[in-house]
N, C-alpha and C positions, 0 to 999 in steps of 0.2 A: 506509525504516527507517537509511538510511545518510544521507538527510537530516536527520533526530533527531540521530544520531550526532554529524553534522558541526556542527550548530547546539546542541551541549551549551553551549559556553561565551556563549551568548546567552541561554539560558533558565533552565539548571541554577540560578544564586544567585539568582534572583528566586523561581524556583520552592520553592528551600528557605526562603527568608524566608517565603513563604506560608505554606510549611506550619508553620512555629513559630507566624506570625501567626493560622494557623488553629486551631492547639493552644489559645492564649491566647482567643479566641472561643468555643470549645468549653468553656471551662474557667468564663468567666464567666456565659455561658449558662445552663450546667448547674449551676453553684453557685447563681445566682440562685433556680433554680428547687427546686433541692432544699430552700433555706433557707427559702424563703418557701412550701413545700409539706408543711412539717410539722404534725402536728398538735400540738393543745394539749398533749397527754398527754407526747407525745414532748419538748417544749421544754422542760416541766417536768421531766424525765429527764436534761434536758442540764444542767440548774439545779446538780444534786448528783452528775455523772460525772465523766470526765477532764478533763485542764487544756486539751485540744482542745474538748471540750464546752462546758465552761463558756466558752470564748472564741465558740464558736459563738451561744450564750445571749445574752451581750452584746452581741455585734451585732444581735442581734433584739430588744435593747431600745430599740433608734433605727431602725428600718426604713427611714425617709425618708433617712439619713444612710448605711446601708448600699446600699439601692436607686440611689442617686443615684450613689455612687462605682462601682457595678456599671456601671450603662447608661452613664457616663464615659467608663469603661474599655473597654467593649465599643466603644463608637463612635469612639474613637481607635484601637484595634485594626482594624477595619472599615476606616477613613477610610485607613489604611496599607496595609491589605491590597489594596484596589482601588488605591490609588496605583502601590504595586509591580506589580500586575497590569498596569497599563495601560502602566506605563514596561517592562515585558519586553516586552509584545505590541509595543510601537513599535519594539522593538529587532528584533524577528524582521521586521517589516513593513520597516524600513530596510533589515534583511539581504538581502530578497528572497525572504520565506518567509511570504508573506501569508496562504495557507491555515492554515501554521501557527500564526500570531498569531492568528487567527481562533477555531481550535479550543481556542487555552490562554486564551482569553477566555472562551468557552464553559464550560471546564473547570473554571475558576475560580469561576464564578459558580455553578455548580451543589455545586462542592466547599464553600464555603464556607456557602452554603444547607444540605446534607445534614452536612458534619461539623463545622461552626460553629454550628450552631442545631439542626435536627430531631433527628439522635442523641444529643445529649448532653442536651437538654431531656429526651426519652423516656427513658433509662437514667437521670434524675436522679428522675424520677416514680417510678419502680421502686426505686429504690436511697437515695433521699434522705435517710434517716439516715447511712450509711456516706459518701456524697460530701458533707454537709454537714459533717461532723467532719474528713475530708480538706482540704475547701477551708479551715476555720475560720483556720487561721493564716495560708495566703497570702492571703485577703482581709482579714485586719485589718492586714496589712501596706499592702495597695494602698489600705484606707480611711485610715490613717495619713498615706502620704504624700499625699494629696490633702485633709488637714484644712486647711490653711492657705486653698485657694479654697472649701472647700464652703459656709461662709456667704454668700459672694456668690453661687454656684450657688443655693443656697435661696433667695436673696431674690429671683432672677431667675425663678425655679419658681413663688413666691409672688405675683409680679407678674403675670406670664401667666396665673397660673390665675384672680386676681381679675379680670384683665379678660374672658376668656373663657366662666369657668365660676365666676361671681359665690358660689357655694353658699346659693343662697336656698332657707331651710327653708320646705318648706308646713306649712300647719297640719294636726295630725292629723283623720283622717276621722272617727275614732270617739273619744268620751272613754269614762274608766274607767265613768262613771255611766252610758254607753249600753249599755256590755257589760253592765253588771250588770243593768239593765233586760230586756235582751235575753235574759239567762240565767234571769231570773223569768218571762218569758212563753214562754218556749221551750215545745214540744208534741211532742216527740218520745216514742219509745217509753219506759214507766216506768224501767226497770232500766238502758237505756243514758242517758237523760236524766240519771238518779239521778247516773250515773257522771261523765258528763261535766261536769254542773255542779258535783260537787264536786270536780273536778281544776281547772276554768277559775274555780270560787270563790278557790282557794286561790291560784291566779295572782295572782286580782285584790286578794288579802288582801293579797300583797308590795308593792304601791304603797300601803298602809295601815297596814302594820307598822312599826314605827319600829326600827332597832338596837338600842336600850335593851332591848325588848320580848323579843328574842330572844338577847341576849349572854349569853355563860358570864360572871357577876361577877368581879371581880378576886380576891377573897377566895377564892375556889374552885380558883386556877392555881397553879400551881408552877412559879417561874423560876429559871432555871438562868446562871449566869454562868461561861462560857468561861475557859479552858479545861473541855472536858466530854468524860469517859472513859466508855466502856463501864462499867466498874466501879462507878461513881458512878451509874450509873441504872439497875443490872440489875434491882434490886429494882421500879422504876418500871414497867419496860418494859409487861409485861401489860395495864395500864390506861389507860396514856397514847394519845392519840391522836398528841400533838405535843409536843415538847421547845421551850417557850418561854425563849428567850436576853433575856438583859437585858445595859446595859451596866454598868460598875461602880460610877458616880457616878450612876444613874438607874435608877428602877422601872419604866420602858416598855420593852414587850417592842419590839425590833427585827428580829427574824430568829425563826425557826421551822424545827424539822426536822419533816419529816412521817413518823414513827414508821411510822405501818401502811402507807406506800408503799413501806416499804425492804425488800430482800429480805434483806440480808445488813449488819451492821454493823464498822465498823471497832473497834478496840481502844482507840483513840487518837483525841481531836479529832472526836469528832462535829456539833462546830459547822460544820465544813467542808461538811456534808450541807443546812447551812439553806437557807432558800428566806427572800427578804425578805418583809415583810409590808407593807399599806397600813393608812392610816389614815383612821377615817372619822369623823364628828360622831355623836353618840347619836341626833340628833333625824331623822335621815335614815333614809329609807326602805330597806327590804329589798332593793326592785328595784334599786335604785342600790347599793348593795351588791354585790350580785351582777354586777350591769355592769363596777364598779370590777374585782372580782375577778377576772373573764373577760377583760377588757381588757388586766390587767396582769399576767394568768399568775401570781397568788396563789392561795392557799389559805386565807389568815387574815387579818383586818381586824380592827384594835385599834380600840376604841370609845373616844373621849376625850370628855371632859364641855366645857362652855364654858370651862373654865380650862385645857384642854389636856391635863388628868392622865387618867391612862389608868383606865377604869373598867370595862373587859372586853375579851372577844373574841369574834368570831363566826366562824367557820369555814365553808368553802362547803359540806363536808358536813352541816352544819346548816341551812341553807338550803333543800338539795336535800332534807333529811329534811322540811321544813316543807311543801316544797312536793308531795311524792309519797306521802308516808305521812297518811293521814286521821288518825292516834291519836297525830300527832307532839307532843311534849312536852318544853320545856325541863327543866321539873322534873324529869321522867325522866330526861335526860341527866346532871341534876345529882347525881340522888339515887341514880340505877341501882336505882330500882324504880318502882311506879306510886305517882303524887302523890296519886292521887283512891282510896279504898279504900270500901268496902261495908261495913255493919256487919250484924249478924242481926238487930236492928231494923229494916232498912230504911232506915238514915240513912246518909249518905257522913262520911267525915273527909278531910279536904285539907289538903294540907301548904301551908304559906305562900308558899313560891316559885313554885307554881301561877300561871299567867297568867289573869286574869280572863276573857281568850279562850276558853283552853282549858278551864275550868270553866264557862262559858256553852254551850259547844258540847256539853260533857257533860250538862249540863241540857236539851238542846235548846231554847233561846233565845238568840233574836239578840242579837247584842253590837254595840256602837259605839264606839270610844274615845272619850272626849269630853275636853273642853280642860282636864281638870284634872289628866293626866298620870297617872293611875293604871293600871297596867299587872298589879301581883299582889294578892294576894289579903294580903300582909302589909301591902304599901303602901296598901291599903283601909282596914286596921285602923289602921294610924301615921293616915290622915287623918282619918277619923273619931274616933281617940279623943285625938288630938292628942298622944300619949305611946305610949312600949312596951307593947302590951299584956299583960294578965294574964290570967291562968286564971280564967274566969268573967265575962270582959267579951262583951259583945254589942254586935252591930252591923247593919245592916240593908242589903243590898243586891239590887235588882230583886227585892223582895217576899218573898226568902229572909233567915231570922234566923240570924247566922252565933255561932256559939258558940264560944269560945275556949277549949280541953282541954289545951292544952298550950303553953307558954310560955317558952323558956329568956331566961340574960342579953340584953341588947341586942338585943332583937327577933329572937333567930336561932331557928331550928326551933320556928316558929309551927304548930298545927294546929289546925284550925275544924271543928266538927260541924255540918252542916243537916240537914234533913230535907225532899228532893225532894218528897215528897207535899204538903206546908205551904207554899203562896204563896200570899202576900196579891195584892190587886191594886195596880199600881204606878202612882202618878199621874202624868197627862199630862206634867207638865213634866220629871218626873225619867225619861222615858223617854228 
């Protein structure tokens, strides 16, 4: 004991410095684990939270930049730690306290492993959200300090990755057509097979359905101009999923407030709770839309046409509803009622917004989207008639005769009637 006290001047300064470095190593190790262990829902919640939460969310928008900075500072701290440990142990050995120097080296190794890595990471997994919020500001400063050399570090990392891990992409083992054939020829129990085939078929449909087929058209959306206050939207809150925000000089949506996900609303400046949206071409598939939404932690995709104009939006919930709900219908969401209604004489009346895919499913016939780009009943009427439909117009589709029974101006609120029991043979070239 006296030997330890007598050697205080030799090891105490180094141990104090090593203690501070251990705290720094634990901070970067724990914050890295906490931030990258956050769930998708927690990351979304951060976007509309406090200033520290929004800072953490912004850091994770560029995860490579954040991870590079964290690993760099952690490496610097660990190198400094072992350098101080080596110098301190050498001073003890030089002073004739070799055994004490060996004990110090062993304890320093154990402490950096336990206190600098294992314990901080374990706590960060259990307390990831508060740890991520607390670490946000210090990490933002650490990343900002490193910004001037980050491009060089990223260039070096990219070069090493290309040399040793060239990211060769293997060809898919199964194509979509292979999965469809497997579904058609499966021989499971009837109830189980029907349920599984129904779900898997809708999964495959996502790779065929385009964004235009599922989107909510532009003329059904109400756009808001910031600032937006609670009093401005109070009367609309009960029927809104999102508050779509636009710029003053543009009719394109640039952000959306997830109304249904909020537990409370501030009195002023609802736009501060907005989430960024992504932009997607009208011809892209729903599977690609869903992939981008989940990758970018967004819930709304703005659909644009070939001229870059906004023509509608798709929400993540719309895609999931299409995937999981066998009776999912875009027209039902837009109309707030059933788009296909039966009459007393056995016929059905169909709203023009109803997609041909949904109508075919209702009639129990196969549907394959053609090259003509026809998606809805209204689109079919426009294509066949080459004008806006009028009451009394008729056209034929898949062997059924469609009768227009209602037609407002500009082709809006069109309704047709057909008899499901009266289907004529379909020519092979039309199938």
